[in-house]
Legacy VTK file of the C-alpha trace (Angstrom):
# vtk DataFile Version 3.0
C-alpha trace
ASCII
DATASET POLYDATA
POINTS 66 float
0.000 0.000 0.000
1.376 3.386 -1.023
0.875 6.242 1.409
1.817 9.861 1.358
1.456 12.703 -1.075
1.302 11.318 -4.591
0.320 14.514 -6.403
-0.715 18.067 -5.712
-2.592 20.738 -7.607
-2.895 24.499 -7.466
-5.455 26.814 -8.983
-5.183 30.552 -9.483
-8.110 32.578 -10.801
-7.794 33.818 -14.377
-8.661 37.476 -13.732
-5.920 39.943 -12.756
-6.070 43.290 -10.942
-3.412 45.930 -11.471
-2.037 46.872 -8.045
-1.797 50.529 -9.110
-5.607 50.530 -9.291
-5.732 49.636 -5.602
-3.659 52.709 -4.758
-5.872 54.896 -6.940
-9.007 53.795 -5.080
-7.787 53.505 -1.476
-4.992 56.084 -1.537
-2.469 53.653 -0.072
-1.085 50.140 -0.495
-1.099 48.599 -3.906
2.452 47.922 -4.879
3.823 46.874 -8.241
2.460 44.287 -10.641
-0.799 42.376 -10.624
-2.721 40.052 -8.330
-5.189 37.322 -9.134
-8.840 38.004 -8.285
-11.696 35.518 -8.129
-14.614 36.046 -10.475
-18.155 36.609 -9.189
-18.919 32.870 -9.233
-15.617 31.572 -7.812
-15.408 30.811 -4.106
-12.989 28.752 -2.019
-14.955 25.552 -2.652
-14.904 25.833 -6.451
-11.220 26.771 -6.460
-10.451 23.806 -4.168
-12.323 21.418 -6.458
-10.405 22.702 -9.478
-7.087 22.249 -7.643
-8.121 18.689 -6.730
-8.989 17.945 -10.366
-5.562 19.147 -11.444
-3.921 17.010 -8.767
-5.830 13.892 -9.831
-4.997 14.517 -13.473
-1.288 14.347 -12.635
-1.502 11.460 -10.142
0.245 8.234 -11.156
-2.531 6.148 -9.493
-6.290 6.204 -9.053
-6.826 6.884 -5.315
-9.561 5.226 -3.266
-9.934 8.345 -1.091
-8.658 11.886 -0.784
LINES 1 67
66 0 1 2 3 4 5 6 7 8 9 10 11 12 13 14 15 16 17 18 19 20 21 22 23 24 25 26 27 28 29 30 31 32 33 34 35 36 37 38 39 40 41 42 43 44 45 46 47 48 49 50 51 52 53 54 55 56 57 58 59 60 61 62 63 64 65
């Protein structure tokens, strides 16, 4: 029986927010570059399911349980 971490997955939302826009709205913070932002229909559950799907797609075995 094989035990341990066999695969992992990560999911980042597609949409990006320019950090300079944060400074323009709040007057502070922001920084340089972009950050990922969830869409209106993405929550932690849907992002977790997508990460699990990616992990199972790359797994060398078919697990009985997660």
